[in-house]
KEDRENMAR-153188 format. One record per atom (N, C-alpha, C): residue in one letter; z, x, y. Coordinates in steps of 0.001 Angstrom, whole numbers, plus 500000, padded with zeros to 6 digits. Last residue first. Layout:
AZXY ...
This chain:
N423687472400902588 N423878473550901588 N424472474722902151 E423122471009905040 E424325470614904303 E424749471631903118 D420655471956905874 D421829472250906470 D423226472115905858 A419167470695903692 A419324472235903976 A420590472605904656 A419233468069904235 A419735468590903202 A419996470067903146 A418018468082906732 A419242467596906719 A419911468284905696 A415322468884905907 A416086469739907048 A417575469390906819 G414798466583904660 G414816467913903877 G415660468831904739 S414582464612906408 S415581464351905287 S416070465959904683 Q412429465374907961 Q413918465345908528 Q414921465299907518 E410406465154906082 E410918466455906495 E412058466496907263 A410475462394905663 A410515463195904572 A411177464622905125 V409951461544908317 V411190461124907711 V411323462020906556 P408043463949910432 P407984462848909467 P409469462738908843 A409354464743913692 A408923464968912336 A408856463759911574 E407887463130916725 E409057463606915907 E408605463864914455 P405695464779919169 P406003463641918073 P407328463965917419 Q406673465873922336 Q406309466228921043 Q406856465211919980 T406324464014925297 T407173464561924379 T406414464823923169 M404292464342928291 M404535463832926989 M405285464444925823 E403477465720930495 E404914465261930382 E405378464413929062 H400772466100930473 H401862467395930236 H403333466819930266 E399799463512930581 E399798464173929216 E400749465358929053 P401864461048932334 P400980462084932172 P400796462841930895 Q402705457876930975 Q403088459118931271 Q401923460074931417 G401804454832932352 G401516455681931286 G402068456784931753 R403928452741934279 R402631453211934010 R402639454203932903 I405632450231935726 I405639451093934687 I404218451491934424 V407455449731938543 V406087449739938220 V405978450900936989 R409918447267939418 R409659448657938837 R408137448481938593 P410052445794942927 P409830445721941347 P409670447153941034 V412787445922945168 V411270446609944792 V410984446728943494 L414452443705946785 L414237444194945764 L412795444634945533 V416081443533950094 V414827443361949465 V414610443992948087 R419113442210951066 R418359443313950615 R417060442994949997 P421904441580953158 P420586441226952727 P419900442477952404 E425129441954951992 E424352442487952708 E422898442158952277 I427822439595951832 I426634439984951107 I425636440653952099 T429592438017953188 T430059439607953055 T428832440385952540 V429791435324955322 V429123435952954376 V429408437596954268 P432976434065956536 P431824434554956791 P431261435441955679 Q434510431557954200 Q434575432545954941 Q433367433126955400 Y436499428871952875 Y435442429440953422 Y435491430587954281 I438664428740950020 I438538428897951525 I437074429235951721 V441020427144947902 V439481427372948162 V439495427483949584 R444230428303947487 R443459427264947657 R442036427680948012 Q446594430122947975 Q446523429152946624 Q445636427948946901 Q446810431798949969 Q446878430478950413 Q446751429426949033 E446761434013948084 E447989433921948986 E447883432456949514 P444250433797946732 P445701433712946096 P446862433571946789 D441586431958947462 D442701432680948195 D443853432615947340 Y438519431723946298 Y439547431346945988 Y440769432504946635 R435542431440948341 R436156432017947240 R437863431327947146 V432285430996949528 V433572430362949158 V434185431298947952 E430339431746952758 E430655431948951296 E432195431386950785 V427907430644954878 V429129430901954602 V429382431121952983 N425016430771954881 N425985430976956131 N427347431289955866 G422853432667952588 G423780431332953154 G424250431725954390 T421387434408952059 T422679434872951699 T423471433603952059 L419015433713953196 L419095433881951531 L420284434161951417 P418929431324955747 P419340432666955162 P419456432700953659 F416160429228956355 F417552429274955735 F417877430777955316 D413580428999956712 D414375429645957709 D415896429700957409 K412703427095955029 K412090428567954928 K412964429364955660 R415233424872953284 R414222425232954566 R413981426623954509 F416997424613951505 F415358424816950905 F414509424966952094 P419535424068952545 P419130425500951796 P417697425594951299 H420474423307955381 H419825422678954621 H419065423770953596 G423748423633957113 G422166423895956950 G421810423024955737 I426729423916955583 I426086424077956769 I424580424355956703 F428945421903953632 F428025422782953790 F427100422808955160 G431013420254953210 G431045420852954573 G429947422017954626 Y430499419030950767 Y430623418078951952 Y430443418983953201 D427913420827949223 D429287420405949277 D429483419758950483 T424864419459947780 T425648420632948230 T427036419929948562 L423873417022946726 L423885418243945867 L424938419127946495 I423922415080948587 I424063414705947188 I424283415837946248 R424787413801951866 R424336414948950855 R424586414364949540 R423152410479952915 R424315411639952824 R424075412753951701 L422410407423953535 L422015408857953495 L422819409881953773 D422549404675952674 D423556405617952628 D422871406925952427 P419978403099953183 P421503402608953666 P422689403414953147 H417413404011955166 H418107404431953971 H419426403858954212 G416226403848957729 G416426402769956729 G417163403121955653 E414589407158957856 E414962405991958614 E415054404696957660 F415559409816956411 F414703408575955902 F415109407619956565 I415217413050957525 I415793411873957727 I415018410684957622 I415242416315956154 I414332414969956544 I415063413914956478 G416574418449955148 G416936417942956367 G416207416774956888 Y416244419601952774 Y415328419864953657 Y415759419063955195 L418587418966950901 L418040420175950799 L416929420713951992 D419034416189951752 D420035417350951734 D419581418693951588 F416946414950952017 F417554415043953217 F418653416238952998 A416029414879949266 A415216415582950106 A415998416023951361 E418423413516947930 E418200415008947875 E417213415594948754 R417801411082949367 R419037411831949608 R418947413153949181 E415533410422947914 E415488410621949461 E416778411269949966 Y416402410170945416 Y415251411057945836 Y415344411338947165 W418285408121945494 W418772409241945341 W417631410399945691 D416365405981945995 D417684406172946708 D417947407500946550 A413967405238945042 A413856406390946014 A415134406535946659 S414003403033943379 S414402404171942606 S414245405475943764 N413405400812944716 N414655401313944818 N415040402551944189 W410412400540946510 W410858401114945213 W412389401506945412 I410872399150949166 I409733399073948175 I409961399401946643 D413280399919950025 D412925398300950054 D411766398188949166 I412829402679950157 I413913402164949273 I413709400736949055 V411200404380951694 V410562403203950863 V411463402568949916 S412113405215955093 S412512405038953792 S411787403953953126 P409978407094957367 P410655405713957047 P410878405823955456 I411181410080958826 I410043409455957955 I410724408124957316 V411743412792960917 V412146411267960483 V410945410749959884 P412731415633961692 P412023415085961072 P412277413907960652 L413200417158964682 L413964416161964004 L412890415321963168 Q411363419449964898 Q412708419449965300 Q413641418454964797 A408865418222963946 A409527419348963121 A410995419663963540 D407860415039964278 D408598415857964865 D409282416806963988 P406435413330962271 P405922413872963452 P406474414939964340 A406185414549958753 A407298414121959798 A406432414647961064 F403712413677956645 F404153414647957650 F405162413838958444 V403251412696953493 V403525412138954737 V404206413143955502 R401317412031950513 R401915413011951341 R402203412691952820 I401083410649947227 I401123410535948750 I402081411559949239 R399673410630944243 R400473411577944990 R400244411193946521 L399429408591941088 L398876408791942550 L399957409681943214 R398286407540937952 R399147408188939018 R398694408597940421 Q397813404949935602 Q397295405817936432 Q398348406338937467 N397402402440933935 N397811403810933355 N397235404922934227 N397806399986935167 N396468400621935057 N396349402125934502 S400654399431934552 S399511398391934333 S398240398907934140 I401998401489935513 I401853401168934021 I400784400311933709 S401335403617937855 S400755402309937548 S400978402276936135 L403509405661939860 L402942405549938481 L402648404026938371 L403679408322942454 L403724406826942004 L403013406915940587 H405500410539944405 H404637410430943086 H404721408920942544 Y405379411875947553 Y405650410720946731 Y404775410792945586 V406709413979949861 V405692413888949028 V406052412895947663 A407267414651953238 A407618414074951872 A406578413712951060 A407210417651955384 A406446416567954773 A407393416107953528 F407504419767958185 F408207418906957228 F407338417688956708 R405317420817959987 R406038421516959365 R406718420781957937 R402947421022961843 R403096419996960568 R403941420891959859 D402397422904963861 D402703421517964342 D403052420531963211 H402254425362962468 H403443424983963052 H403821423604963698 Q400920426498960037 Q400687425206960603 Q402103424823961249 A400476430155960022 A401095428872959761 A400889427789960656 T397452431618959528 T398493431347960166 T399117430016959933 E396310434397957416 E396289432927957849 E397503432807958824 T396762436968956668 T395222436753956864 T395066435173957480 S399445439175956935 S398906437760956588 S397652437670957399 L400656441496957395 L399736441360956227 L399014440236956181 E401959443558959634 E401360442262959694 E400245442358958604 D405017445075959224 D403534445047959238 D403103443776958937 E407757445412959089 E407256444486960106 E405908444475960315 L410516446258957884 L409417445884957323 L408442444909958243 V413117446334959081 V412150447373959406 V410974447114958980 P414637444162958353 P414156444005959813 P413051445077959855 L414541442681955156 L414780443857955688 L413934443753957276 R415364439077955226 R414276440083954681 R414694441524955504 G416639436722956107 G417251437621954897 G416381438770954568 A414093434439956509 A415415435029956867 A415939435796955772 S410591435347956319 S411762434367955860 S413030435091956139 N408797437216956876 N408393435822957288 N409691434903956842 V408330440306957285 V409605439287957471 V409058438020957885 E406564441698954599 E406181441022955870 E407506440094956089 V407426442889952194 V406764443666953299 V406606442865954518 G409277442384949939 G409388441605951262 G408584442626952274 R408562444025947704 R408703442628947650 R408581441933948937 S406281446802947895 S407669446298948068 S407494444838948113 F404691448296944969 F404616447554946276 F406009447077946658 G403693451455943480 G404181450009943550 G404051449625944843 Q402656454051943446 Q404177453890943716 Q404712452468943862 R400191453765943303 R400778454308942023 R402408454162942198 T399691450743944946 T399327452031944615 T400153452531943329 A398155447605946058 A399326448167945057 A398740449846944855 E396930445889947825 E396565447341947895 E397864448029947203 D397611443338947435 D396106443586947213 D395933445086947344 T400217442803947581 T399902442731946265 T398108443115946363 A402564442451949467 A401377443264949570 A400777443734948345 W404100439280950616 W403830440309949237 W402612441109949635 E404513437470952011 E405298438841952332 E405062439749951448 D402017435674953979 D402501436166952608 D403450437340953106 M401066432332955014 M401617433733955332 M402369434304954162 G400627429970954326 G399385430744954874 G399907431949955037 Y403707428582955713 Y402487428353954679 Y401202429148955309 A406180428665956679 A405564429913956457 A404125429774955643 L406728425900957050 L406916426807958057 L406173428065958080 Y406443423704955438 Y405216424424955517 Y405537425333956590 D408558422183953078 D408650423044954300 D407505423778954506 V409007418943951531 V408178420343951460 V408483420881952980 G410693416919949176 G410387417580950447 G409546418863950434 C409931414294946856 C410328415667947192 C409924416177948726 V410370411665944611 V410040411964946066 V410620413403946343 D409258410133941647 D409868411145942247 D409422411161944150 T408289407538940620 T408806408372939817 T409533409679940560 L408188404363941395 L407992405542942028 L408821406356941264 Q406056401945939817 Q407172402794939809 Q406978403887940930 E403831400215940124 E405097399521940124 E406128400618940239 F400854400020941450 F401810401206941313 F403167400650941426 R398658398362941591 R399747398010940819 R400587399235940580 F395599398125942336 F396533399317942182 F397703399227941400 E394592395677942115 E393814396649941488 E394511398052941598 R396619393817942842 R396206393945941788 R395560395336941080 E399063394905945233 E397798394570945029 E397115394712943498 D401594396067945255 D401415394712945091 D400124394231944985 R401832398787945908 R402497398217944906 R402113396666944385 L399985398964947749 L399717399913946583 L400427399436945363 A401006397641949815 A399772397195949137 A399645397817947852 T403165399110950290 T403534397735949740 T402384397445949153 C402197401670951307 C402929401642950012 C403158400124949441 T401035400732953737 T400255401273952663 T400969401154951362 D403426400079955269 D402265398988954814 D401634399466953671 L404713402619955173 L405535401355954526 L404345400289954214 L402863404380956414 L403256404528955276 L404017403305954401 D401922404510958919 D401313403728957903 D401839403773956659 D403681406069960496 D403636404801960820 D402893403817959795 A403042408700959130 A404691407962958788 A404556406678959471 T400066408727957757 T400877408841958866 T402152408304958478 L399050410022954540 L399534409064955488 L400150409530956611 E397100411314952122 E397731411784953108 E397664410624954258 I396620411418948483 I396229410807949767 I397430411307950769 T395483412515945471 T396260413048946569 T395843412067947977 V394672412420942166 V394372411963943462 V395582412037944466 Q393907414670939594 Q395112414012940278 Q394801413692941664 G392177416132938307 G392276414764937906 G393431414028938348 F391804418432939819 F392290418394938566 F392887416967937959 T391662416461942761 T391954417967942087 T392520417810940783 L390879414833945297 L390817414722943791 L390627415938943141 T392281413921948399 T391457414938947477 T391724414431945958 A392060412662951852 A392287412325950267 A391303413320949518 D393759412060954923 D392732412909953887 D393292412486952593 Q394675409917956378 Q394308411042956890 Q393590412114956278 L393836406621955986 L393882407782955228 L393491409018956270 T393115404239957322 T394515404857957627 T394657406190957038 A390402403587956756 A390843403693958336 A392228404248958380 G390509403240953881 G389790404397954535 G390013404683956003 F391674401836952095 F392562402357952984 F391855403410954072 R389494400845950342 R390666399947950679 R391349400557951963 E388079403038949955 E387300401829950354 E388315401011951229 K389633405079949050 K389044405372950374 K388251403957950771 L390520403699946694 L391480403944947851 L390627404269949178 R388278403759945177 R388793402544945653 R389776402647946799 T387583406386944689 T386791405638945413 T387510404512945980 F390120406952943131 F389956407882944414 F388862407164945162 L389633405475941022 L390938405236941884 L390610406024943272 D387312406702939887 D387248405129940491 D388521405033941343 T388428409220938969 T387341409134940275 T387244407589940620 A390302408557937417 A390847409236938541 A389786408969939748 R389796405178935766 R389619406825935713 R389963407209937189 M391471402954934356 M390906403140935575 M390971404758935571 
């Protein structure tokens, strides 16, 4: 089945429930609501014309600063440009407040889960995106009963983004420490973190303490050609250098 055929069949079969459908670079992506996720995924797995037997990945996405840019790359000068010219994420310099964004963030749809499906029978792939209805408490149904491979993937998205997968049998952190505060892949998570860990020789144990790192924004080096009046004289040929060295020795 070609991607164009899959794209057409998906719109015919799920046209009433699809929020969006795109075909870009041979990859079909459909968008569903959280309420329609389980029924649609079950049909995609069981119906003969689709037969997406495998779930290969589930990842979270935070669209908090989507369409907003911290980089002033369009008007670079001979002095270069700053890396964090617009304070759109935590940990940036507070003095850099020039408005450079030409688009606005989609505040109403912040957190999403993206599912990557594989059909071995039809040699086809599909991407599904589902937005959490509430950005303050992002909840999306778990697909673990449809594809059991979603177990660790959903735990990872919960750990890094704070997305709650309703119905997951063991939803807990999988990458960060037990006492970790916050979700590190969220756009508003401080670049320096909330706490830091070090070994205390007096207490002879690992302790948590407030962050001592000062936030800073790096400015990339701009390498350009030297002006002619600053160019150094070319070095003498090897033969002349050898002769001068011999004369000094005599």
